[in-house]
C-alpha positions as CSV (number, residue, x, y, z in Angstrom):
1,M,0.0,0.0,0.0
2,N,1.6,3.3,-1.1
3,A,1.4,6.6,0.6
4,L,-1.4,7.8,-1.7
5,T,-3.7,4.9,-0.9
6,P,-5.9,5.5,2.2
7,L,-5.9,2.9,4.9
8,P,-9.1,0.8,5.2
9,F,-11.3,2.4,7.8
10,F,-11.0,-0.5,10.3
11,D,-7.2,0.0,10.3
12,T,-7.7,3.8,10.8
13,L,-10.1,3.1,13.7
14,T,-7.6,0.7,15.4
15,T,-4.7,3.0,15.0
16,A,-6.7,6.1,16.2
17,T,-7.8,4.4,19.4
18,D,-4.6,2.4,20.3
19,V,-3.7,4.7,23.2
20,D,-7.3,4.5,24.6
21,K,-7.1,0.7,24.4
22,K,-3.9,0.7,26.4
23,H,-5.7,2.8,29.1
24,L,-8.5,0.2,29.3
25,L,-6.1,-2.8,29.5
26,S,-4.1,-1.1,32.2
27,A,-7.0,-1.4,34.7
28,P,-5.7,-3.2,37.8
29,I,-8.3,-6.0,37.7
30,I,-7.5,-6.8,34.1
31,Q,-3.8,-7.0,34.9
32,R,-4.6,-9.3,37.9
33,G,-6.7,-11.5,35.6
34,L,-4.0,-11.8,33.0
35,E,-1.6,-12.8,35.8
36,G,-4.0,-15.2,37.5
37,R,-4.3,-13.2,40.7
38,I,-8.1,-12.7,40.7
39,N,-10.2,-13.8,43.7
40,I,-13.8,-14.9,43.7
41,D,-15.1,-11.5,44.6
42,D,-13.2,-10.0,41.6
43,Y,-14.8,-12.5,39.3
44,L,-18.3,-12.1,40.7
45,G,-18.0,-8.4,40.5
46,F,-17.0,-8.6,36.8
47,L,-20.0,-10.9,36.0
48,Q,-22.4,-8.6,37.9
49,Q,-21.4,-5.6,35.9
50,A,-21.2,-7.6,32.7
51,Y,-24.9,-8.6,33.2
52,H,-26.0,-5.1,33.7
53,H,-24.5,-3.9,30.4
54,V,-24.9,-7.0,28.3
55,K,-28.6,-7.1,28.8
56,H,-28.8,-3.7,27.0
57,T,-27.0,-5.0,23.9
58,V,-30.0,-6.2,22.0
59,P,-32.2,-3.2,22.9
60,L,-29.5,-0.9,21.7
61,L,-29.0,-2.8,18.5
62,M,-32.8,-2.6,17.9
63,A,-32.6,1.1,18.4
64,V,-29.7,1.4,16.0
65,G,-31.6,-0.5,13.3
66,S,-34.7,1.6,13.7
67,R,-32.7,4.8,13.2
68,L,-30.6,4.0,10.2
69,P,-31.6,5.7,7.0
70,E,-32.7,3.8,3.9
71,E,-29.4,4.2,2.2
72,Q,-27.8,2.2,5.0
73,E,-30.0,-0.8,4.6
74,W,-26.9,-2.9,4.2
75,L,-25.9,-1.8,7.7
76,R,-29.3,-2.6,9.1
77,Q,-29.0,-6.1,7.8
78,A,-25.8,-6.5,9.7
79,V,-27.5,-5.2,12.8
80,A,-30.1,-7.9,12.4
81,E,-27.4,-10.5,12.3
82,Y,-25.9,-9.0,15.5
83,I,-29.2,-9.2,17.2
84,E,-29.6,-12.9,16.3
85,E,-26.2,-13.6,17.7
86,E,-26.5,-11.6,20.9
87,I,-30.0,-12.6,22.2
88,G,-29.9,-14.2,25.6
89,H,-26.2,-13.7,26.4
90,Q,-27.0,-12.0,29.7
91,E,-28.5,-15.3,30.8
92,W,-25.2,-17.0,30.3
93,I,-23.7,-14.6,32.8
94,L,-26.4,-15.4,35.4
95,N,-25.8,-19.1,34.9
96,D,-22.1,-18.6,35.5
97,I,-22.9,-16.8,38.8
98,A,-25.2,-19.6,39.9
99,T,-22.6,-22.2,38.9
100,C,-20.1,-20.5,41.2
101,G,-22.6,-21.1,44.0
102,Y,-24.0,-17.5,44.3
103,D,-27.5,-16.1,44.0
104,S,-27.9,-14.9,40.4
105,D,-31.4,-13.4,41.2
106,V,-29.8,-10.8,43.4
107,V,-27.8,-9.7,40.4
108,R,-30.8,-9.8,38.0
109,H,-32.8,-7.5,40.3
110,G,-30.0,-5.3,41.4
111,R,-28.5,-2.1,40.1
112,P,-25.2,-1.6,38.2
113,N,-22.3,0.4,39.5
114,P,-22.4,4.1,38.6
115,A,-19.6,3.5,36.0
116,T,-21.6,0.8,34.3
117,E,-24.8,2.9,34.4
118,L,-22.9,5.9,32.8
119,M,-21.5,3.7,30.0
120,I,-25.0,2.4,29.1
121,A,-26.5,5.9,29.3
122,Y,-23.8,7.2,27.0
123,A,-24.6,4.3,24.5
124,Y,-28.3,5.2,24.5
125,D,-27.6,8.9,24.2
126,T,-25.3,8.3,21.2
127,V,-27.8,6.1,19.4
128,M,-30.9,8.2,20.2
129,R,-29.5,11.8,20.0
130,V,-26.2,11.9,18.1
131,N,-25.7,9.3,15.4
132,P,-26.7,5.6,15.6
133,V,-23.5,4.4,13.9
134,G,-21.6,5.6,17.0
135,F,-22.8,2.3,18.6
136,F,-20.2,0.5,16.5
137,G,-17.5,2.3,18.6
138,M,-18.9,0.2,21.5
139,V,-18.8,-3.0,19.4
140,H,-15.2,-2.3,18.5
141,V,-14.2,-1.9,22.2
142,L,-16.2,-4.7,23.8
143,E,-15.6,-7.4,21.1
144,G,-12.0,-6.4,20.6
145,T,-11.3,-6.6,24.3
146,S,-12.9,-10.0,24.5
147,V,-10.7,-11.4,21.7
148,S,-7.6,-9.9,23.3
149,I,-8.0,-11.3,26.8
150,A,-11.2,-13.3,27.5
151,E,-9.9,-16.8,27.1
152,T,-6.5,-16.1,28.8
153,V,-8.3,-14.5,31.8
154,A,-10.8,-17.4,31.9
155,D,-7.9,-20.0,31.9
156,N,-6.0,-18.1,34.6
157,V,-9.0,-17.5,36.9
158,R,-10.1,-21.2,36.6
159,G,-6.7,-22.3,37.7
160,T,-6.6,-19.8,40.6
161,L,-10.2,-20.4,41.9
162,G,-10.5,-24.1,41.1
163,L,-13.9,-23.7,39.4
164,T,-15.2,-25.8,36.6
165,Q,-15.3,-24.7,32.9
166,N,-19.1,-24.4,33.2
167,A,-18.6,-21.3,35.4
168,F,-16.9,-19.5,32.5
169,S,-19.4,-19.9,29.7
170,Y,-19.6,-16.2,29.1
171,L,-15.8,-15.6,28.9
172,Y,-15.0,-18.6,26.9
173,S,-17.8,-18.1,24.4
174,H,-16.9,-14.5,23.8
175,G,-13.2,-15.3,23.4
176,S,-13.9,-17.7,20.5
177,L,-17.2,-16.2,19.2
178,D,-15.9,-12.7,19.0
179,K,-13.0,-13.7,16.8
180,E,-15.6,-14.4,14.1
181,H,-17.4,-11.2,15.1
182,V,-14.3,-9.1,14.7
183,A,-13.7,-10.4,11.2
184,F,-17.3,-9.6,10.3
185,F,-17.0,-6.2,12.0
186,E,-13.8,-5.4,10.1
187,D,-15.5,-6.0,6.8
188,L,-18.5,-3.9,7.9
189,M,-16.4,-1.0,9.0
190,N,-14.5,-1.0,5.8
191,R,-17.8,-0.3,4.0
192,V,-18.4,2.9,6.0
193,D,-17.4,5.6,3.6
194,S,-19.0,8.7,5.2
195,P,-16.4,10.9,6.9
196,Q,-19.0,12.0,9.4
197,D,-19.9,8.5,10.3
198,Q,-16.2,7.5,10.5
199,A,-15.4,10.4,12.8
200,Q,-18.4,9.4,15.0
201,I,-17.3,5.8,15.3
202,I,-13.7,6.8,16.2
203,H,-15.0,9.3,18.8
204,S,-17.4,6.8,20.3
205,A,-14.7,4.1,20.5
206,R,-12.4,6.4,22.3
207,M,-15.2,7.3,24.7
208,F,-16.1,3.6,25.3
209,Y,-12.5,2.7,26.0
210,Q,-12.5,5.3,28.7
211,L,-16.0,4.3,30.1
212,Y,-15.3,0.6,29.9
213,G,-12.0,1.2,31.7
214,D,-13.8,3.1,34.4
215,L,-16.2,0.2,34.8
216,F,-13.2,-2.2,35.4
217,R,-11.6,0.2,37.8
218,S,-14.8,0.6,39.7
219,L,-14.7,-3.1,40.6
220,D,-12.0,-2.4,43.1
221,D,-14.0,0.4,44.7
222,V,-17.5,-1.1,45.1
223,S,-18.7,-4.0,47.3
224,H,-20.6,-6.6,45.2
225,N,-22.7,-8.1,48.0
226,I,-23.8,-11.2,46.1
227,P,-24.9,-13.9,48.7
228,R,-24.3,-17.6,48.3
229,R,-27.2,-19.6,47.2
230,A,-29.3,-21.1,50.0
């Protein structure tokens, strides 16, 4: 590729947000997970907050699809595929919590940490008020992070806590599943040719790296209070 040939947009997105990604991955709990130093409270706290943002994925995708203009019908079709793939994933998280021996109903009916609530609020605001394609900045951050670390963290935490593989269905599925999703996402982003949409996706991705990083950092500051199952 010579100097006069523009980079595919996915490559531009990745390069433009590299510093922000490093900020996310430097969160202490992520570093502990990669080193196998997570305790059960860390893992339960992660699952708790994952439930509270993952349950919004499908509603957000539906909102994105409803707000795309007719000329982006190709993108709406991709959104429909994402919806089919993502339905019910929050239940996997609750099952993991129950498999660990803790009361998943407390999580289902509880409230998220403030950092989690702010990330979800930002996602809805972007879709509803700003530009629905900004949601793909969130996709880039969450799926890219899963591919980078999910299976490694799951392996390390399993070894540290002595839990069965059934207690890690969410992490393992998203490590392998999101590899396919990232390839699909890359092709999708390379079809986005509007400078305004490209700028919005980059901006949103940078924001979600910050907000998702804040979510992980909040896990060290908030008590999770999930009781064991009776």
